[in-house]
Backbone as JSON Lines, residues from 0, in Angstrom:
{"i":0,"aa":"M","n":[3.22,-16.05,4.31],"ca":[2.48,-16.52,3.79],"c":[2.0,-14.66,3.27]}
{"i":1,"aa":"E","n":[1.88,-14.45,1.61],"ca":[1.32,-12.72,1.42],"c":[-0.44,-12.85,2.22]}
{"i":2,"aa":"H","n":[-0.61,-11.54,2.66],"ca":[-1.77,-11.02,2.33],"c":[-1.4,-9.64,1.27]}
{"i":3,"aa":"T","n":[-2.73,-9.69,1.18],"ca":[-3.4,-8.17,0.43],"c":[-3.35,-7.47,1.46]}
{"i":4,"aa":"Y","n":[-3.33,-6.37,0.89],"ca":[-3.25,-4.69,2.02],"c":[-3.6,-3.2,1.16]}
{"i":5,"aa":"L","n":[-4.46,-2.94,1.38],"ca":[-5.2,-1.58,1.44],"c":[-4.52,-0.02,2.22]}
{"i":6,"aa":"V","n":[-3.26,0.48,1.91],"ca":[-2.69,0.81,2.35],"c":[-3.15,3.09,1.8]}
{"i":7,"aa":"C","n":[-3.5,3.31,2.99],"ca":[-4.3,4.96,2.13],"c":[-3.44,6.08,3.69]}
{"i":8,"aa":"Y","n":[-3.07,7.19,2.53],"ca":[-2.44,7.86,3.64],"c":[-3.29,10.0,3.59]}
{"i":9,"aa":"D","n":[-2.74,10.09,4.71],"ca":[-3.1,11.74,4.25],"c":[-2.34,12.79,5.27]}
{"i":10,"aa":"I","n":[-1.2,12.96,4.21],"ca":[0.12,13.45,4.56],"c":[-0.27,15.37,4.35]}
{"i":11,"aa":"C","n":[-0.07,16.12,5.17],"ca":[0.17,17.3,4.95],"c":[1.29,18.51,4.19]}
{"i":12,"aa":"D","n":[2.5,17.44,4.85],"ca":[3.45,19.11,3.67],"c":[3.37,18.27,2.62]}
{"i":13,"aa":"P","n":[3.84,18.55,1.33],"ca":[4.07,18.11,-0.25],"c":[5.35,17.77,-0.09]}
{"i":14,"aa":"K","n":[5.87,17.3,1.14],"ca":[7.71,16.81,0.3],"c":[7.93,15.63,1.66]}
{"i":15,"aa":"R","n":[7.11,15.69,2.68],"ca":[7.22,14.65,3.04],"c":[5.81,13.4,2.58]}
{"i":16,"aa":"W","n":[5.13,13.92,2.52],"ca":[3.97,13.08,0.78],"c":[4.61,12.8,-0.41]}
{"i":17,"aa":"R","n":[5.89,13.35,-1.04],"ca":[6.18,12.66,-1.94],"c":[7.03,12.1,-1.36]}
{"i":18,"aa":"K","n":[7.84,11.46,-0.08],"ca":[8.75,10.74,0.09],"c":[8.08,9.51,0.63]}
{"i":19,"aa":"V","n":[6.35,9.3,1.34],"ca":[5.79,8.73,1.47],"c":[5.04,8.06,0.06]}
{"i":20,"aa":"Y","n":[4.98,9.24,-0.86],"ca":[4.58,7.94,-2.36],"c":[5.49,7.66,-3.04]}
{"i":21,"aa":"K","n":[6.47,7.72,-2.7],"ca":[8.19,7.24,-3.18],"c":[8.38,5.85,-2.75]}
{"i":22,"aa":"T","n":[8.27,6.43,-0.97],"ca":[8.35,4.46,-0.42],"c":[7.35,3.5,-0.52]}
{"i":23,"aa":"M","n":[5.64,3.67,-0.61],"ca":[4.83,3.43,-1.54],"c":[5.23,2.63,-3.0]}
{"i":24,"aa":"K","n":[6.18,3.35,-3.62],"ca":[6.04,2.09,-4.61],"c":[6.57,1.45,-5.14]}
{"i":25,"aa":"G","n":[7.81,1.13,-4.12],"ca":[8.76,-0.01,-4.49],"c":[7.89,-0.47,-2.95]}
{"i":26,"aa":"C","n":[6.67,-1.24,-2.55],"ca":[5.65,-1.17,-1.65],"c":[4.5,-2.37,-3.45]}
{"i":27,"aa":"G","n":[3.74,-1.4,-3.47],"ca":[2.82,-2.33,-3.68],"c":[2.39,-1.34,-5.34]}
{"i":28,"aa":"E","n":[1.0,-1.07,-5.38],"ca":[0.41,-0.77,-6.35],"c":[-0.4,0.39,-6.4]}
{"i":29,"aa":"W","n":[0.12,1.79,-7.04],"ca":[-0.97,2.52,-6.78],"c":[-2.41,2.58,-7.54]}
{"i":30,"aa":"L","n":[-3.53,2.92,-6.16],"ca":[-4.99,2.72,-6.86],"c":[-5.41,4.71,-7.39]}
{"i":31,"aa":"Q","n":[-4.97,4.99,-6.91],"ca":[-5.47,6.89,-6.97],"c":[-4.73,7.8,-5.63]}
{"i":32,"aa":"L","n":[-5.2,9.27,-5.76],"ca":[-4.13,9.13,-5.16],"c":[-3.41,8.83,-3.7]}
{"i":33,"aa":"S","n":[-3.54,8.52,-2.44],"ca":[-2.45,8.7,-1.77],"c":[-3.35,7.1,-1.13]}
{"i":34,"aa":"V","n":[-3.81,6.27,-2.18],"ca":[-4.01,4.83,-1.99],"c":[-3.58,4.25,-3.01]}
{"i":35,"aa":"F","n":[-2.42,3.68,-2.33],"ca":[-1.67,1.95,-3.09],"c":[-2.89,0.45,-2.8]}
{"i":36,"aa":"Q","n":[-2.12,-0.29,-3.51],"ca":[-2.43,-1.94,-3.45],"c":[-1.22,-2.53,-2.81]}
{"i":37,"aa":"C","n":[-1.17,-3.56,-2.08],"ca":[-0.22,-4.26,-1.2],"c":[-0.25,-5.9,-1.61]}
{"i":38,"aa":"R","n":[0.34,-6.95,-1.63],"ca":[0.67,-7.34,-1.62],"c":[2.15,-8.58,-0.79]}
{"i":39,"aa":"L","n":[2.22,-8.84,0.53],"ca":[3.64,-8.42,1.55],"c":[2.92,-9.35,2.03]}
{"i":40,"aa":"T","n":[4.55,-10.05,2.55],"ca":[4.09,-11.08,3.56],"c":[3.95,-9.9,5.57]}
{"i":41,"aa":"R","n":[4.36,-10.79,5.98],"ca":[4.32,-9.71,7.36],"c":[5.86,-9.24,7.45]}
{"i":42,"aa":"E","n":[6.21,-10.06,6.96],"ca":[7.87,-10.27,7.44],"c":[8.64,-8.01,7.19]}
{"i":43,"aa":"K","n":[7.93,-8.11,5.16],"ca":[7.42,-6.9,4.31],"c":[6.53,-6.24,5.09]}
{"i":44,"aa":"V","n":[6.05,-6.33,5.76],"ca":[4.87,-5.1,5.56],"c":[5.31,-4.92,7.29]}
{"i":45,"aa":"L","n":[5.83,-5.17,7.74],"ca":[6.24,-4.36,9.45],"c":[7.56,-3.5,8.32]}
{"i":46,"aa":"R","n":[8.69,-3.74,8.18],"ca":[8.95,-3.17,7.41],"c":[9.08,-1.51,6.55]}
{"i":47,"aa":"M","n":[7.89,-2.33,5.86],"ca":[7.42,-0.89,5.01],"c":[6.76,0.14,6.02]}
{"i":48,"aa":"S","n":[5.72,-0.64,7.17],"ca":[5.36,0.46,8.34],"c":[6.43,1.64,9.11]}
{"i":49,"aa":"D","n":[7.73,0.76,9.12],"ca":[8.43,1.03,9.83],"c":[9.23,2.66,9.26]}
{"i":50,"aa":"K","n":[9.24,2.17,7.88],"ca":[9.55,2.79,7.13],"c":[8.65,4.28,7.32]}
{"i":51,"aa":"L","n":[7.93,4.23,6.81],"ca":[6.49,4.78,6.37],"c":[6.17,6.01,7.94]}
{"i":52,"aa":"S","n":[6.95,5.78,9.81],"ca":[6.55,5.55,10.45],"c":[7.12,6.51,10.88]}
{"i":53,"aa":"D","n":[8.76,6.3,9.72],"ca":[9.7,7.13,10.35],"c":[9.92,8.83,9.28]}
{"i":54,"aa":"L","n":[8.92,8.31,8.49],"ca":[8.31,9.25,7.53],"c":[7.82,10.74,7.61]}
{"i":55,"aa":"I","n":[6.3,10.68,8.2],"ca":[5.55,11.3,8.45],"c":[5.39,12.22,9.67]}
{"i":56,"aa":"D","n":[4.57,12.76,10.41],"ca":[4.63,13.74,11.37],"c":[3.47,13.26,11.87]}
{"i":57,"aa":"K","n":[3.72,11.72,13.63],"ca":[2.83,11.33,13.58],"c":[1.46,12.43,14.56]}
{"i":58,"aa":"S","n":[2.16,14.03,14.35],"ca":[1.2,14.72,15.33],"c":[0.31,15.76,14.43]}
{"i":59,"aa":"E","n":[0.32,14.97,12.65],"ca":[-0.34,15.71,11.2],"c":[-0.78,14.71,10.43]}
{"i":60,"aa":"D","n":[-0.28,13.38,10.1],"ca":[-0.33,12.25,9.41],"c":[-1.5,12.17,9.72]}
{"i":61,"aa":"N","n":[-1.32,10.64,8.48],"ca":[-2.43,9.36,9.41],"c":[-1.89,8.42,7.84]}
{"i":62,"aa":"V","n":[-1.64,7.76,8.95],"ca":[-1.56,5.92,7.23],"c":[-2.37,5.04,8.18]}
{"i":63,"aa":"L","n":[-3.18,4.29,7.04],"ca":[-4.01,3.31,7.32],"c":[-3.22,2.33,6.86]}
{"i":64,"aa":"I","n":[-3.41,0.24,7.35],"ca":[-2.97,-0.59,6.99],"c":[-4.04,-1.61,7.35]}
{"i":65,"aa":"I","n":[-4.84,-1.4,5.43],"ca":[-5.24,-2.69,6.32],"c":[-5.24,-3.67,5.22]}
{"i":66,"aa":"D","n":[-5.97,-4.63,6.29],"ca":[-4.96,-6.11,6.14],"c":[-6.77,-6.42,5.33]}
{"i":67,"aa":"V","n":[-6.93,-7.1,4.36],"ca":[-7.67,-7.63,3.11],"c":[-8.03,-9.12,3.77]}
{"i":68,"aa":"G","n":[-6.31,-9.47,3.69],"ca":[-6.91,-10.62,3.35],"c":[-5.99,-12.23,3.44]}
{"i":69,"aa":"P","n":[-5.81,-13.67,3.32],"ca":[-4.6,-13.69,2.2],"c":[-4.69,-13.39,1.09]}
{"i":70,"aa":"A","n":[-3.55,-13.29,0.7],"ca":[-3.75,-12.75,-1.65],"c":[-4.16,-14.46,-2.17]}
{"i":71,"aa":"D","n":[-4.17,-15.74,-1.41],"ca":[-4.06,-16.05,-2.76],"c":[-6.14,-16.59,-2.09]}
{"i":72,"aa":"S","n":[-6.33,-16.38,-1.01],"ca":[-7.54,-17.09,-1.32],"c":[-8.07,-15.72,-1.26]}
{"i":73,"aa":"V","n":[-8.29,-14.89,-0.61],"ca":[-9.24,-13.75,-0.63],"c":[-9.61,-13.33,-2.25]}
{"i":74,"aa":"S","n":[-11.26,-12.86,-2.48],"ca":[-11.72,-12.99,-3.85],"c":[-11.93,-10.89,-3.03]}
{"i":75,"aa":"I","n":[-10.69,-10.14,-3.43],"ca":[-11.69,-8.49,-3.47],"c":[-12.26,-8.66,-4.82]}
{"i":76,"aa":"R","n":[-13.6,-7.87,-3.87],"ca":[-14.54,-6.98,-5.08],"c":[-14.46,-5.48,-4.62]}
{"i":77,"aa":"V","n":[-14.3,-5.25,-5.68],"ca":[-14.49,-3.71,-6.55],"c":[-15.1,-3.54,-7.17]}
{"i":78,"aa":"E","n":[-16.18,-2.57,-6.43],"ca":[-17.13,-1.81,-7.46],"c":[-16.49,-0.64,-7.86]}
{"i":79,"aa":"S","n":[-15.9,-0.57,-9.5],"ca":[-14.54,0.41,-9.6],"c":[-15.73,1.59,-11.0]}
{"i":80,"aa":"I","n":[-15.71,2.68,-10.91],"ca":[-16.6,3.59,-11.62],"c":[-15.54,4.73,-12.69]}
{"i":81,"aa":"G","n":[-15.37,4.2,-13.85],"ca":[-13.99,4.6,-14.42],"c":[-12.91,3.78,-14.82]}
{"i":82,"aa":"R","n":[-11.44,3.94,-14.54],"ca":[-10.65,2.82,-15.7],"c":[-11.14,1.89,-14.84]}
{"i":83,"aa":"R","n":[-10.88,0.03,-15.1],"ca":[-10.92,-0.83,-14.53],"c":[-9.58,-1.15,-12.7]}
{"i":84,"aa":"F","n":[-10.21,-1.27,-12.2],"ca":[-9.72,-1.5,-11.01],"c":[-8.79,-2.86,-11.63]}
{"i":85,"aa":"E","n":[-7.67,-3.86,-11.32],"ca":[-6.85,-4.95,-11.44],"c":[-6.05,-5.08,-9.96]}
{"i":86,"aa":"P","n":[-6.63,-6.82,-9.59],"ca":[-5.82,-6.53,-8.75],"c":[-4.1,-7.89,-8.52]}
{"i":87,"aa":"I","n":[-3.47,-7.16,-7.76],"ca":[-2.4,-7.77,-7.86],"c":[-1.51,-9.42,-8.26]}
{"i":88,"aa":"E","n":[-1.42,-9.5,-9.08],"ca":[-1.05,-10.86,-9.06],"c":[-0.02,-11.68,-8.54]}
{"i":89,"aa":"R","n":[0.32,-12.14,-8.5],"ca":[1.77,-13.0,-7.67],"c":[2.16,-13.6,-9.18]}
{"i":90,"aa":"K","n":[3.45,-12.72,-9.46],"ca":[4.05,-12.89,-10.45],"c":[5.82,-13.01,-9.64]}
{"i":91,"aa":"A","n":[6.65,-13.78,-10.12],"ca":[7.79,-13.84,-9.9],"c":[8.54,-12.41,-9.99]}
{"i":92,"aa":"V","n":[9.77,-12.12,-9.47],"ca":[10.56,-10.83,-9.82],"c":[11.62,-11.26,-9.45]}
{"i":93,"aa":"I","n":[12.88,-11.49,-10.94],"ca":[14.06,-11.49,-11.53],"c":[14.69,-10.46,-10.41]}
{"i":94,"aa":"V","n":[16.1,-11.1,-10.25],"ca":[17.08,-10.12,-10.21],"c":[18.42,-10.17,-9.68]}
């Protein structure tokens, strides 16, 4: 079962920030500078968390992974000022 996650991060070093950003691009949709929306299974969120843990300096950086709930049944209510907010929809991935 997939859940919707918001991942927000505050990374002090620009090199580490770029690595975290590139990792997150493979996990979800970019919303704002250091905020991503992800639709992931429990296994995938654990892998993402492990990768992020290896990239950051735990004494300086911070990553928040917020579980919004089951992706198919939760209705994300977001007030957006400016560009329109689009929740991630389930779609097939062809490999």
